[in-house]
C-alpha positions, 0 to 999 in steps of 0.5 A, a space after each residue: 630342160 626348164 631353166 628352174 630345174 637347171 639352176 636347182 641342179 647346179 646348186 645341188 651339184 655345188 652343195 655336193 662339191 662343198 660337202 665332199 671338200 669338207 669331208 676330205 678336209 676333215 678326214 685328210 687335211 685336218 688330222 694330218 696337217 692342221 692339227 700338227 701345225 696348231 700343236 707346233 704353234 702352241 709349243 712355240 708360243 710356250 717356248 717364247 713365254 719361257 724365254 721371256 721369263 728367263 730374260 726377265 730374271 737375267 735382267 733382274 739378276 744385278 738388282 737381286 745380287 745388290 739387295 742380297 749383298 745389302 741384306 748380308 751386310 745388315 745381318 753381319 752388323 746385327 747377327 741373328 744366329 748364335 756365332 758358335 758352331 756347336 750346341 755345347 758352345 752355344 749353351 755355354 755362351 747363353 749361360 755367360 750372356 745370362 750371367 752378364 745381363 743379371 750382373 749388369 742389372 744387379 751388381 753383386 747380385 744384391 737384387 737379382 740372383 740366378 738360382 738355376 740354369 739347366 741346358 735342355 737337349 736340342 730337338 731331333 726333328 727335321 727343322 732347318 735351324 737348331 735351337 739351343 735352350 737353357 732353362 733359367 730360374 731367377 730370384 729378382 726384384 721387379 725393376 731388375 727383372 724388367 731390365 734382364 728381360 729387355 737386355 736378353 731380347 734386345 741384344 745381339 745375337 737374337 735371343 728368345 724368352 719363352 714359357 715365362 712364369 712369375 710368382 710373388 714370394 716372401 723372399 727379400 734381398 739383403 745381400 749387402 750392408 746398408 741395402 734396404 730389403 727388396 721384395 723378390 719374384 720367383 721367375 722361370 723361363 726358357 732362354 733360347 737362340 738358333 745356330 746358323 745352318 751348316 749348309 745353304 742352297 748354292 746360288 744359281 750362277 749367271 752362266 747356268 742361267 744363260 745356258 738355260 736361255 740358250 737352250 730355250 732359244 735353240 728349241 725355238 
């Protein structure tokens, strides 16, 4: 047999052997061994990433608790919510606050008086915070009105003035002897505040977070 034909046969046999090995790998080795190992490796990698996230959150827990305590202390010094437990009590508190502010801006109601204060029903929606609203109508001079609005919106607890309407009138305040007439403004607005929610989500305990971490480690 010529040497060229012998070399060609050897290469052909080698090629057929490689093709047979590749076919065996594709039919038997890859679906029954390689693919499951790749899947297990992906699951392990995912578990390591989740474990890293949990460990990072646990390391940040003291700092988060410290900042939460600082924020709680700040809110306690300047509460944003109305302290009353019901809308009825909060409405009475809003009216009293309004009367106090108007009295401070115009002692004896010489230049500012409350003509109407009507509570509005609370909305029955799915809002997390309950809003308490009182419709207000005043007869005020311009400086007194500015003082009233500033005192209402800058004090504590936090109150809001919405739907403000101001109309000039021919009305004059002459409620006291020796007081010069002061042209008045017919003012209407909604004075509102928010009740503190009755329930809040409970914080996740450190033990619970550690149990989650342990479960991830066991999964590895």
